[in-house]
N, C-alpha and C positions, 0 to 999 in steps of 0.2 A: 225896519229892512226886509228885501224881497230875497228868496232863494231860489236861484235858479237849479241849483242841485244841493240836495241835503246829504246826501251821502252818510248817513248817523245810523243807516242798521248795523247792527253788532254779529260779529260771528264767532262759533263757538261758546257754548256756556259749559265753562271748567267747574259749575259748582258742585260742591260733594267732591267725595274722596275714592280716584283708584289709582292705580300704580300708572296706567298711561296719563290719566290727568297730572297726577304729580310730576311727574318729568316733563310735560309741558311747562306745567308753571315754573318749574325749575330755570328751563332754557328760558322762557320769555320774562322774569324778573333779573336775570343777571344783565339780558339787554337794555329791560325797560329805561333804564335812565338817558340812555343814547338814542330813545325813539320820541319822536317828535308829533305834531298833527299840526297841518298847514292850510288855510285858507286864502283865496287869491278874491278881489273885491273891483269895485268896480265901481266906483261912487257907493250908494248904498246898498247894493247887487252883489251878492255873494254869487259867485262864477263856480267854482271850485272848491272841495275838501278832499285831501289826499294825507298818507303817513309820510314821513321821512326820517332819514337817520344820521344824526350827528357824525361826521364823518371826519372833522379837522378844528382843528383851533389854532388861530392865529393871535398874536397879540391881544387885539381888541376886536377881533370877528370869530366867530365860528363858521363852519360850512356843514350845510346839509345836504344828502343826497334824496332826490324826491323823484316824482314822474313829470316831463313837461306838459301832459295833459294841466299842470295848474295854472301856465300862464296861456295857456289858447283859449281861444275866442269860444270854445264848445267843446264838448268830451271827443277826445279822437282826432280835433280839429289840427290843421296846421299854421291857420292864422293866429300870429300872437297879438293878443289885446293891447291895447295901449293903456296910460295910464292905471295900470293894475296898482293896485295897495295889496302887498301880501303879511299876514298876520301870520306867526308859529305859538304855537300854544307848546310850552315847554313841560318837560315829566312834572313838574311841581305845580302846573296848574295855569303859572302866570304866561301871560301874554307880550310880545314884543314884535317889533316891526321887522319884516325882514324884506331883501332884494333878491332880483335875480343877478346871479354873477354869470352865469350861461348855460346855455340848453341847445340840444337837437332834437329834433323831431322825429328824425329816422331810428334814433334807437330809443325815442321818447324818453328821455334823461336829462333833467334839471341840475342844478345846484343852487343851492339860497343861502345869501351871509344874511348873518345876524348878529348884535351882539353878543362877543363871548362872556360863556358863563362856564369857567374852569368844572365848577363842580358836576357837570355833566359830563361824563367821558366819553371817547372816541370810538367807536363801532370798527372793527377792523376788515377792511373786504379783504377777502383774497387776493393773493395777487400771481397763484395755479390755478388750473383747471383740477378742481378735486371730485365732482361729480362724473363719474363714467361708468362702465357698463359693471363695474364692479362694486360700485357703489349704489347697485337700485336697489336695495331694499333698505338702505341706511334713510334713517327716521331723519326728517324735515320739517321745521317747525315756520310758518308765515306768522306774522307778529303784524300788527297795527293797532292804530290809536283814533280812537274818534274825537272831534275837532269840540263839539259843545260841549260834551260830558267829561272829557278826559280821559275816557275807559281805556286800559290797556285790554286788546284784545290778541288770543293765539289759538291756532290750530294745529295739529300736525298731517302729516301725508308722506308719501313715498316719490322717488324719482320716477315719471314715467317715460318711454321713448314710443312716441308715436307721432306721424305727422301732423306738420304745420304751415297753415298758410304763411307764415311769418318764419324763415328759415334761419333768423336772428336767436329765436327765443328757444330756450327749454320748457316741459314743463311736470308741474307737480301735482301728487293728488290732494294737495290741502284745498278746501273749500273757504275762500273768503267773500267778504262782500265788497263792494265798491269805497268803502273806506281803508280799506289794506292796501287801495292802490299804492304805489310808490313805497311801501314799505319793505322790510329785508326779510329774504328766507334766510333761515338760520339752520346749521348742522346742529344735531345735538351736543357737540361740542364748541358751540359758541359763536363758529365760523360763520361770516355771510356768503352765504353760498350764492347770492341772486338777489335783485329786486322786484317785485312782485305786481302784477296786472291783473286783471278782472277777466273769468271768461266762468260762465253760468255752472257749469260741473266740474272745473278742476281750475288750477292756477297757471296759466305761463308767466314766466321768469325770464330776464335778461341775467346772463351769469354772471359769474362774478371777474372772469376774467376778460369779458368784453366792457365791462363797467372799469376795470384799470384801463383799458387802452381808450377808451373815450377820456378818463381825468387825465392821461398823458396828453391826449392831443390838445384838451384844454389848455394845459400849461405851456405846453410847446407853440401851438399855431393858433391858440384863442378862438378853435373851433375843432368842428372831427370833421378829418379831411378825408371823404370817401370816396375811393374810386370806382368808376363805371366798370364794369366787367360785361353785364347784359348778361347775367346768369341769375337764372331761381333754382336753386339746390336743396336739398333734405338730405339728414343720416340717412345712408343706409339701411341701417338697423330698425331705424323710423318708419320705413318705407310698407306700402301695402303690399300682402301675402302674398299676391299675384306676380308682382317684381320682385320680389324677394324669390321665389319659388325660378323663374325664369333666369335668375342669374344664379342661381344655388346649382343648376343642376351642370354646369358648365364649369362655375367658378366658386365652390363650398367653401372655401376657405378666405375670401376677398372681401374686404373692408373697403372705406373711402365713403365719397359724396355723391349721391345719384342728382344726376343732371334732369330738374324736370324741365326747363322752358330755356330757348338759348334766343334773345332778341335780336330781330333783321339789323342787319348792318351797327351791329357791337363789335366791341374788341373781340370778346368770346368766339362770334361768329365767323368772324375773320380769322380766326385761329385755327378754324377746323373743328372745332367742339359742337357736336350736336345733344341735342333730346336725348334722352336713354344712354349716355356715356356714363361713366364711373370715372370721377378725379380721386387719383388714387395718391397722390405727393403732388405739393406745393414747393416750389425750389427746394425740393430734396427732401420736405419733411413728409414723413404720412399720415395720413388724414384718418379720422375714424368718425367725429364729427362734423356738421355744417359748420356750429359753432366755433370749433378749431379754423375750421378755413376761414371764417371772418375774422377769429382773432390773428389769424398771421396776416393779414391782409393788411390790418392796419397796424400791425409792427413793423411790417417790410415799407408800408408807405410811410409811417414814420423815419425810418433809417432811410429813405430813398430822398424823401424830401432837405432830409437835414444835409445829407452829401450832398446835394444838387442836382441826383440823379431821375431820371423819369421811372414811372411806373410800370416797371416790366416784370411778371409773373412768366414763372414756367410751369408748368403742369404735365405729370404723367399720367395718360389718359390711356384709359380701358374701355372699346367697345366690345360690349357684350355680345351684339349682334352678328359680328365676325369674327370673333376672337381676334381683334387688332388692338395692340398695344402701340401707342408713340407719343411724343413729346411736341407739347403745342406752346408757344410764346404768345402770349395774352400782354398787349399794349396798351394799358388801362387809359381812362380820360376820366379827370376829375369832374366831378359834378358838382354844383350845392344842395346838399338834401338837408341842410340845414332846418329847413322846414316843410321837409317832405317827410309825411307821416307812413312810414314802411310799414304800420299795423293797416293801412288802409287799400295796401297794393293788392292784385289778384294776381 
């Protein structure tokens, strides 16, 4: 068998005893029976391995949450490989065949179905945003499982507030390897707070609130319906100090999402929004993070399509450059992002 990607490097050595290690081991062991590893094959070539989390049981099948990288032709790609065979390594070490139920490369999310084994419990994905500024020092545990050895891995960290090239994501200080891609990020209470991806010095993750919205769209529409606004945004709290200073001088108590870029000819551009603006509210809901903005967009898109309405969003905008505040109406357009990887955009 030829291996294109091995992804078997372990993370965090928890041998020995310390109070911190004991806490990480306890959280990981409670989650362990819901954490699997997966591999995709084309013929005898293994393309990708990653971690997954059991999120549902049906009478004869169970569903596993993981990264869409599992089914693309190469890591970070957007082309879905043909004739893939997917194998799942269960917590007890047994292997079973899996099949893709749905995926979205924009959010880098995939759901794999396999035979149901009721002895493996379903992990609960949070229904609401739990990670916020008040929880920035809360302990988080990133969990993974190696495919070849089946070994469970875990490491701890805290929530980081910093800028990201991908405004969908949040970041933790957990340091994982590529074997942990697609694995759960768990609070010290055992709640799944997100799904992990890989970066060299920290771990970006898709928050649970966005994962839940993706699941809802999969169930209702068979895909994630992504409206195009033409905005690149970021959480104001995580922007560079120079930006924070400029805004703080005139608006010391302002929150919201910072507009980094507006595409020419886009619905956002046509509404009058420009780079440097702050979006304070979306359809009357106050905004504090970019992730909350995206969650609301998916939620309101779901409601609009179910009611046969257009995707129209009203935003309340502050323009710090001239102290101007105004309402703008964005008439969004639906675009096919299923095979568009947001993680490759600039």
